[in-house]
C-alpha positions in Angstrom: 90.2 146.7 118.3 88.0 144.7 116.9 83.8 145.8 117.9 80.9 143.4 117.9 79.9 144.6 114.3 83.7 143.9 113.2 84.8 140.2 114.8 88.5 139.5 115.6 90.7 138.4 112.7 91.0 135.0 112.4 93.7 133.5 114.5 93.7 129.6 114.2 92.3 126.7 112.2 90.4 123.8 114.0 90.8 119.9 112.0 87.5 118.6 113.7 86.7 114.9 113.1 84.7 111.8 114.3 87.6 110.1 116.1 88.3 106.3 116.8 89.7 104.0 119.0 93.3 103.6 119.5 93.3 100.0 121.2 91.7 97.2 122.1 90.6 98.9 125.4 89.5 101.7 123.9 86.7 99.9 121.2 83.8 99.7 123.9 84.3 102.8 125.7 84.2 104.4 122.3 81.2 102.9 120.7 79.1 103.8 124.0 80.3 107.3 123.5 79.0 107.1 119.8 75.5 105.6 120.9 75.1 107.4 124.1 71.3 107.5 124.4 70.1 105.0 121.8 69.3 102.5 124.1 72.0 99.9 122.5 72.1 96.7 124.4 75.5 96.2 125.7 75.8 92.7 124.1 75.1 94.2 120.8 77.9 97.0 121.6 80.1 94.1 121.7 79.3 92.3 118.5 80.7 95.6 116.6 83.3 96.0 118.6 84.7 92.8 116.8 85.0 94.6 113.8 87.6 96.8 115.5 89.5 93.6 117.2 89.6 92.6 113.3 92.0 95.4 112.9 93.6 95.0 116.2 91.0 97.3 118.0 92.4 100.5 116.4 90.6 102.6 114.0 93.0 104.0 111.3 90.8 107.5 111.5 93.0 109.5 114.2 96.3 108.3 112.4 94.6 109.7 108.9 94.2 113.1 111.0 97.6 113.3 112.5 99.1 112.8 108.6 96.4 115.9 107.4 97.2 117.9 110.5 100.9 117.2 109.4 100.4 117.9 105.8 98.1 121.1 106.6 101.1 122.6 108.7 103.6 121.8 106.1 101.5 123.5 103.6 100.7 126.5 105.5 104.1 127.2 106.2 105.2 126.9 102.6 102.3 129.5 101.9 103.0 132.2 104.4 100.5 130.9 106.9 102.9 129.6 109.2 101.6 131.5 112.1 98.2 130.2 112.0 97.8 127.5 114.5 96.2 124.3 113.8 94.4 122.3 116.2 92.8 118.8 116.1 89.7 117.7 118.4 87.3 114.8 117.8 83.8 114.8 118.9 83.9 110.7 120.3 87.4 110.0 121.3 90.6 111.5 122.1 91.6 114.4 121.5 88.1 115.5 122.4 87.2 118.7 121.2 86.7 120.4 124.3 89.8 119.6 125.6 91.3 121.1 122.2 89.3 124.3 122.8 90.9 124.8 126.2 94.4 124.3 124.9 93.2 127.1 122.3 92.1 129.2 124.9 95.1 128.7 127.1 97.0 130.0 123.7 95.0 133.4 123.0 92.8 131.9 120.3 90.1 134.1 120.3 88.5 133.5 116.7 88.8 130.3 114.7 87.6 128.5 111.7 86.8 124.6 111.7 87.2 122.4 109.1 85.2 119.3 109.3 86.3 116.2 107.4 82.9 115.9 105.6 82.4 117.0 102.8 78.6 117.0 102.5 75.8 118.6 104.1 73.8 116.5 106.7 72.9 115.8 110.5 76.0 114.0 111.2 77.8 115.6 108.9 77.3 119.3 109.5 74.7 120.6 111.4 76.1 118.3 114.6 79.7 119.5 114.3 78.1 122.6 115.4 76.4 121.6 118.2 79.5 119.9 119.5 81.5 123.2 119.3 78.1 125.4 120.6 78.3 122.6 123.5 82.4 122.7 124.3 81.7 126.4 124.0 79.2 126.4 126.7 81.3 124.1 128.9 84.3 126.5 128.5 82.4 129.6 129.5 83.1 133.0 128.1 86.4 132.9 127.7 85.6 130.2 124.7 86.7 131.1 121.2 84.5 131.9 118.5 84.5 128.6 116.0 82.9 129.0 112.4 82.2 126.2 110.3 84.1 125.9 106.7 81.4 125.2 104.2 80.7 122.1 102.7 82.9 121.0 100.2 81.6 118.2 97.7 82.0 120.1 94.5 85.2 122.2 95.3 88.0 121.3 92.5 90.5 120.0 95.4 88.1 117.1 96.4 86.7 116.5 92.8 89.9 116.1 90.8 92.1 113.4 93.3 88.9 111.7 93.3 88.8 111.6 89.6 92.9 110.6 89.7 92.4 108.1 91.8 89.6 106.4 89.8 90.8 106.4 86.4 94.2 104.9 88.3 91.9 102.0 89.7 90.3 101.3 86.4 93.8 101.0 85.0 94.1 98.0 87.0 90.9 96.4 85.3 92.1 93.3 83.3 92.1 94.0 79.4 89.6 91.4 79.3 87.1 93.3 81.3 87.9 96.4 80.5 84.7 96.9 78.3 82.7 95.3 80.9 83.2 97.4 84.2 81.1 99.3 86.2 80.9 102.1 89.0 79.7 101.8 92.4 79.6 105.2 94.3 79.1 104.6 97.7 78.5 106.6 101.0 77.1 106.3 104.4 73.5 105.7 104.2 70.7 107.8 106.3 67.5 107.4 107.3 65.1 108.7 104.3 63.4 111.0 107.4 66.7 112.3 107.6 67.8 112.1 103.8 64.6 114.3 102.5 65.3 117.0 105.1 68.7 117.8 103.7 70.9 118.2 100.2 73.3 115.0 101.2 72.1 113.0 98.4 71.9 115.7 96.0 75.6 116.8 97.0 76.5 113.2 96.5 75.0 112.9 93.0 76.7 115.8 92.3 80.1 114.9 93.0 79.3 111.5 91.3 78.6 113.5 88.2 81.6 115.9 88.4 83.9 112.7 88.7 82.0 110.9 86.0 82.8 114.1 83.6 86.4 114.0 84.2 87.0 110.3 83.3 87.9 109.4 79.5 84.6 107.5 79.1 81.2 106.7 79.9 81.0 104.0 82.6 77.7 101.9 83.7 77.4 103.4 87.6 75.1 103.9 90.3 75.2 105.6 93.8 74.5 103.0 96.4 74.7 103.4 100.3 76.3 101.5 103.3 77.0 101.2 106.8 73.3 101.8 107.7 72.3 100.9 111.3 69.6 101.3 113.5 65.9 99.5 113.8 65.3 97.2 110.5 61.7 98.6 110.1 62.8 101.9 109.6 63.1 102.9 106.0 67.3 104.1 104.9 68.6 105.3 101.3 68.9 102.0 99.4 70.4 99.7 97.6 73.2 98.6 100.2 76.5 98.3 98.1 76.8 94.5 98.7 73.0 94.1 97.7 74.1 96.1 94.6 77.0 94.0 93.5 74.4 90.8 93.4 72.5 92.8 91.2 75.3 94.0 89.0 76.5 90.3 88.9 72.6 89.2 87.5 72.6 91.6 85.1 76.2 89.9 83.5 78.8 92.3 84.5 82.1 91.0 85.1 84.1 93.8 86.8 83.4 96.6 89.2 85.6 99.6 90.9 84.2 100.7 94.2 84.2 104.6 94.8 83.9 105.8 98.4 83.2 108.9 97.2 80.8 109.7 100.5 84.3 109.1 102.7 87.7 111.7 102.3 90.2 109.0 104.4 90.3 105.3 104.5 89.1 104.7 107.8 87.0 101.8 109.4 83.3 102.1 107.2 85.9 101.9 104.1 88.2 98.8 105.5 85.6 97.1 106.9 82.4 97.6 105.2 84.0 97.7 101.5 87.5 96.1 101.6 86.4 93.3 104.1 82.5 92.8 103.2 82.0 94.1 99.8 85.3 92.9 98.3 84.5 89.1 99.8 81.1 89.2 98.3 82.2 90.5 94.8 84.5 87.0 95.2 81.9 85.0 96.2 79.6 85.9 93.1 82.7 85.8 90.3 83.0 90.0 90.1 86.3 91.4 89.8 86.4 94.0 92.3 88.8 96.7 93.2 87.8 100.0 95.5 89.1 103.4 94.5 91.5 105.3 97.6 90.0 108.0 98.8 91.5 111.6 98.6 93.6 111.0 102.2 96.1 113.7 101.6 96.7 114.5 98.5 98.3 117.9 98.1 95.5 119.6 95.9 93.2 118.4 99.1 95.8 119.9 101.3 95.9 123.0 99.5 92.1 123.0 99.3 91.7 123.2 103.1 94.4 126.4 103.1 91.9 127.6 100.0 88.8 127.5 102.2 90.2 129.0 105.3 92.1 131.7 103.2 88.4 132.1 101.7 86.9 132.3 104.9 89.9 135.4 105.6 89.5 137.5 102.9 87.2 140.8 102.4 86.3 139.4 98.8 87.0 135.8 98.7 87.3 133.5 95.6 84.7 130.9 96.3 85.6 128.2 93.8 83.1 125.4 93.0 82.3 122.8 89.9 79.0 122.1 88.4 75.7 123.4 89.0 74.7 123.5 92.8 77.5 126.4 93.3 78.7 126.8 97.2 77.0 126.4 100.3 76.8 129.7 102.6 79.7 130.2 105.1 76.4 130.1 108.0 74.1 127.6 107.8 70.5 128.6 107.7 68.8 127.7 111.6 66.7 125.1 109.5 69.3 123.6 108.2 70.2 119.6 108.3 67.9 119.0 110.9 68.6 116.2 113.8 66.5 113.0 113.1 64.1 111.7 115.6 65.9 108.5 116.9 62.9 105.6 117.6 64.2 102.8 119.9 67.0 100.7 118.8 65.7 97.1 118.7 67.6 94.3 120.6 68.4 92.1 117.2 69.8 94.9 115.3 73.3 96.1 116.0 74.6 99.8 115.1 76.9 100.3 112.6 80.3 100.8 112.4 81.7 104.3 113.1 84.8 105.8 112.1 
């Protein structure tokens, strides 16, 4: 029997993600969930909702998580972990995390590990998910299972190597007469500077970019730029924005770009709208040949990485793999890690961004 000094063995895995609407009637309630407490006017939410209606009112993220869930279960079965159940819960839409954890309680789960669909350390990509877990546990009460979050995986080979493959394949699409004139544009979700300076988010992104570049066959001009910012215009965020950066690339005489959404693990709304719709349209307007590299999605190496990270948490002497110089993040984050941002009052003229 496990004691207080000897925790119960890990008996389940939780796939934990952001969530997204699955039809037109879901869009506004979903956006209200995402922005609750920020004082954003209803007319601004209605404006953002139109972005979803371009895609039938449905975000791809839930379908992508279903595909990942199926791939994980098949991989676990193939590697002798078929007795370890995998659950799925979201922060902002069905299946909600609390509902999923109640199912886990009914199934007898006592000690799970959570794989979060965010590779980097930041408030919204790490600490807030830990807060979500704590909130759900408090709502359930004493019967709630323990749930530990798996470490950030920005420099794990199972994430970096599929990224390299996708960038290399997209570079192969560049027309021969432009091949010597292509620039790589790595993108990630912007953060307010106040948040960015209190976590390792940007440093980790730059390390992943460096690792991807090192895995390519040639040295390409490149930069890390930002997308999907929201909030009052007077609040400084990480810059430059990807669209403004494309203008600068064209202004330098470059003729081709490959956009690499290094900050994301799947092709959800912030990829298909902010990049495939807005950024690629701007590239066409200014005469830049442009393609967007796919995210890792359900690449077999990425799926295997999740299993490896679960096994890492179960092992007495784990093999903690990481590429590059930053090493691995701790299993248990420090109390002061990635503090919550201080949110200013949303200005009426500024809509929120497009969550997943």
